[in-house]
Wavefront OBJ file of the C-alpha trace (Angstrom):
o trace
v -192.665 -172.403 -95.647
v -193.647 -168.795 -96.290
v -195.001 -166.690 -93.451
v -196.836 -163.404 -92.936
v -196.020 -161.512 -89.718
v -197.882 -158.542 -88.205
v -195.382 -156.348 -86.360
v -197.915 -155.022 -83.845
v -198.634 -158.585 -82.691
v -195.017 -159.482 -81.901
v -193.965 -159.880 -78.271
v -190.920 -157.695 -77.642
v -188.264 -158.448 -75.040
v -186.369 -155.642 -73.272
v -182.991 -154.954 -74.895
v -182.158 -151.705 -73.085
v -183.992 -149.034 -71.115
v -187.010 -148.163 -73.286
v -185.990 -150.559 -76.069
v -187.737 -153.791 -77.014
v -186.808 -156.315 -79.700
v -188.793 -159.148 -81.230
v -187.658 -161.748 -83.788
v -189.448 -161.643 -87.136
v -187.954 -164.702 -88.823
v -188.475 -167.926 -86.913
v -185.282 -169.820 -87.757
v -186.363 -171.454 -90.995
v -184.353 -168.973 -93.082
v -180.643 -169.718 -93.566
v -179.430 -166.468 -95.140
v -181.405 -163.811 -93.245
v -182.370 -163.097 -89.642
v -184.785 -160.209 -89.075
v -185.998 -158.488 -85.908
v -188.322 -155.624 -85.034
v -186.870 -152.987 -82.707
v -189.116 -150.524 -80.848
v -187.695 -147.463 -79.068
v -189.600 -145.269 -76.612
v -189.029 -141.479 -76.733
v -185.479 -140.683 -75.635
v -184.388 -144.332 -75.732
v -180.944 -145.350 -76.994
v -180.079 -148.738 -78.521
v -176.515 -149.856 -79.252
v -175.209 -152.913 -81.097
v -172.293 -154.055 -83.262
v -172.700 -155.549 -86.725
v -171.524 -159.183 -86.444
v -168.261 -160.273 -88.036
v -168.928 -161.876 -91.404
v -172.359 -160.249 -91.762
v -173.898 -157.018 -93.019
v -176.398 -155.256 -90.766
v -179.295 -153.482 -92.485
v -181.623 -151.114 -90.617
v -184.845 -149.594 -91.979
v -186.818 -146.972 -90.069
v -190.554 -147.631 -90.122
v -191.945 -144.762 -88.049
v -190.913 -142.112 -85.542
v -187.889 -139.817 -85.436
v -184.666 -141.812 -85.249
v -180.973 -141.004 -85.661
v -177.958 -143.298 -86.085
v -174.294 -142.802 -85.162
v -171.479 -145.204 -86.065
v -168.659 -143.085 -84.650
v -168.500 -140.470 -87.398
v -171.399 -138.183 -86.511
v -175.154 -138.553 -86.247
v -177.412 -139.130 -89.258
v -181.187 -138.593 -89.116
v -183.382 -141.562 -89.984
v -186.885 -140.295 -90.752
v -189.426 -142.960 -91.758
v -188.372 -145.087 -94.734
v -184.651 -144.503 -94.328
v -182.204 -147.386 -94.927
v -178.854 -147.790 -93.150
v -176.141 -150.297 -94.086
v -173.577 -151.052 -91.363
v -170.249 -152.773 -92.042
v -169.304 -155.904 -90.105
v -167.572 -155.204 -86.786
v -168.803 -151.585 -86.632
v -170.538 -150.458 -83.433
v -173.556 -148.212 -83.911
v -176.092 -146.383 -81.761
v -179.692 -145.562 -82.665
v -181.686 -143.082 -80.605
v -185.274 -141.895 -80.657
v -185.226 -138.089 -80.755
v -188.992 -137.745 -81.079
v -191.936 -137.466 -78.714
v -193.531 -140.746 -79.862
v -192.339 -144.360 -80.005
v -190.324 -145.315 -83.085
v -189.758 -148.648 -84.820
v -187.242 -150.151 -87.197
v -186.497 -153.413 -88.954
v -183.080 -154.988 -88.395
v -181.764 -157.555 -90.875
v -178.538 -159.556 -90.457
v -177.152 -161.145 -93.625
v -176.121 -163.865 -93.175
v -176.936 -164.660 -89.515
v -174.285 -167.411 -89.324
v -171.458 -166.894 -91.845
v -170.036 -170.373 -91.126
v -166.925 -169.758 -93.210
v -168.727 -168.372 -96.268
v -166.506 -165.814 -97.991
v -169.043 -163.425 -99.521
v -167.624 -159.898 -99.675
v -169.579 -157.505 -97.494
v -170.229 -153.780 -97.350
v -166.999 -151.808 -96.734
v -168.195 -148.236 -96.225
v -168.639 -148.358 -92.416
v -172.080 -146.709 -92.547
v -174.289 -145.664 -95.449
v -177.621 -143.934 -94.796
v -180.161 -143.365 -97.595
v -183.579 -141.724 -97.260
v -186.259 -142.918 -99.653
v -187.261 -139.326 -100.441
v -183.689 -138.463 -101.484
v -182.883 -141.653 -103.423
v -183.028 -142.194 -107.173
v -186.128 -143.854 -108.596
v -185.519 -146.337 -111.425
v -188.577 -146.908 -113.661
v -189.299 -150.411 -114.958
v -192.259 -149.567 -117.217
v -192.598 -152.952 -118.923
v -193.196 -154.540 -115.495
v -195.437 -151.719 -114.180
v -193.061 -150.949 -111.316
v -190.354 -148.640 -109.998
v -187.303 -149.456 -107.889
v -185.245 -147.552 -105.322
v -181.998 -149.395 -104.614
v -180.359 -149.432 -101.172
v -177.941 -152.376 -101.512
v -176.620 -153.195 -104.973
v -177.062 -151.512 -108.370
v -174.922 -148.485 -107.543
v -176.063 -148.124 -103.932
v -174.237 -149.810 -101.016
v -172.181 -152.615 -102.547
v -172.192 -156.089 -101.003
v -172.358 -159.706 -102.095
v -174.288 -160.546 -98.928
v -177.583 -158.868 -99.710
v -179.764 -157.015 -102.175
v -182.316 -154.479 -100.903
v -184.677 -152.025 -102.550
v -188.071 -150.374 -102.311
v -190.395 -151.539 -105.081
v -193.394 -149.469 -106.172
v -196.304 -151.212 -107.911
v -199.088 -149.621 -109.917
v -202.562 -151.109 -110.195
v -201.553 -153.524 -112.979
v -198.379 -155.038 -111.505
v -198.321 -158.815 -111.306
v -195.177 -160.827 -110.466
v -195.809 -164.447 -111.466
v -195.233 -167.527 -109.322
v -191.520 -168.225 -108.801
v -188.900 -169.264 -106.272
v -185.232 -168.571 -105.556
v -183.262 -171.790 -105.056
v -180.295 -170.047 -103.447
v -181.729 -167.029 -101.596
v -184.203 -166.040 -98.899
v -186.725 -163.250 -99.615
v -188.378 -160.775 -97.255
v -190.964 -158.046 -97.939
v -192.086 -155.216 -95.610
v -195.264 -153.490 -96.840
v -195.137 -149.685 -96.762
v -198.194 -148.418 -98.639
v -201.235 -149.911 -100.312
v -201.735 -153.664 -100.295
v -200.193 -156.648 -102.071
v -201.765 -160.041 -102.636
v -199.103 -162.696 -102.117
v -199.313 -166.380 -102.863
v -198.113 -167.938 -99.593
v -197.917 -171.730 -99.423
v -200.278 -171.916 -102.390
v -202.920 -169.598 -100.904
v -203.721 -165.930 -101.651
v -202.947 -163.620 -98.695
v -203.360 -159.830 -98.707
v -200.484 -158.089 -96.915
v -200.788 -154.493 -95.708
v -198.540 -151.843 -94.088
v -197.159 -153.073 -90.777
v -196.911 -156.636 -92.063
v -193.988 -158.678 -93.388
v -194.016 -161.644 -95.753
v -190.929 -163.819 -96.029
v -189.952 -166.935 -97.916
v -187.030 -169.314 -97.367
v -185.037 -170.489 -100.382
v -187.014 -172.736 -102.753
v -190.364 -171.479 -101.398
v -192.800 -170.675 -104.209
v -194.419 -167.228 -104.067
v -196.151 -164.695 -106.295
v -197.305 -161.129 -105.711
v -199.544 -158.563 -107.317
v -201.293 -155.345 -106.386
v -204.261 -156.401 -104.249
v -207.692 -156.134 -105.892
v -209.303 -152.759 -105.290
v -205.968 -150.946 -104.790
v -204.343 -148.487 -107.190
v -200.821 -149.485 -106.177
v -198.452 -150.417 -103.377
v -194.864 -150.084 -102.201
v -192.696 -152.380 -100.122
v -189.133 -152.923 -98.948
v -187.742 -156.091 -100.535
v -184.681 -158.154 -99.627
v -183.028 -160.998 -101.498
v -180.166 -162.524 -99.546
v -177.477 -163.233 -100.718
v -177.146 -160.690 -103.537
v -176.457 -163.214 -106.329
v -179.629 -165.251 -106.657
v -181.414 -167.239 -109.325
v -185.134 -167.037 -110.126
v -187.081 -170.090 -111.244
v -190.525 -169.408 -112.710
v -193.434 -171.815 -112.622
l 1 2 3 4 5 6 7 8 9 10 11 12 13 14 15 16 17 18 19 20 21 22 23 24 25 26 27 28 29 30 31 32 33 34 35 36 37 38 39 40 41 42 43 44 45 46 47 48 49 50 51 52 53 54 55 56 57 58 59 60 61 62 63 64 65 66 67 68 69 70 71 72 73 74 75 76 77 78 79 80 81 82 83 84 85 86 87 88 89 90 91 92 93 94 95 96 97 98 99 100 101 102 103 104 105 106 107 108 109 110 111 112 113 114 115 116 117 118 119 120 121 122 123 124 125 126 127 128 129 130 131 132 133 134 135 136 137 138 139 140 141 142 143 144 145 146 147 148 149 150 151 152 153 154 155 156 157 158 159 160 161 162 163 164 165 166 167 168 169 170 171 172 173 174 175 176 177 178 179 180 181 182 183 184 185 186 187 188 189 190 191 192 193 194 195 196 197 198 199 200 201 202 203 204 205 206 207 208 209 210 211 212 213 214 215 216 217 218 219 220 221 222 223 224 225 226 227 228 229 230 231 232 233 234 235 236 237 238 239 240
């Protein structure tokens, strides 16, 4: 079933000095596992992308930087990092305020699946410096982070989507992929388990494979933007 999660309400567990992590997905998704990571000022968090999986990181707020052994890269808010399987990385909070990021593992348990993953060790892309692709007939814009000329992988597809006040994505489901949405600006009205739910910045909506969902700019709002994942990258869409 689909769920809406508010990041500020999650209970984080200590992962390192000044670092807390909290699961976002609750185990009902097969292709994606997501977690919220919060770093206090000066805190350092280190992990290794699992074998057989891509690791995707998206900075939500604060002043972060990432290093995967080839120099440090700044991660201001709304920056996306793709980490190759088996690569160790370190994220630090260089700012004076707490900072948060979303971590996505795709897939969480490869179980012998042979989907080709990202091979570039580390790719960092800031929203402000990334190409915007207009989709005028659907009243939206897209900024690709994984796929479509960005980081290449069969394990995931990720992009920021920008809606205007008229955007309406009809009821549909993906029989072979999980979907996850992190709201960045504005508000989106989702259909979640058959009911309308308005999702705002700081909230995540996600849907396991075969879960029906729809989304449109929420009434009273001129637009919205959100980070969107479909995992794996090759997925079908079935409309109602």
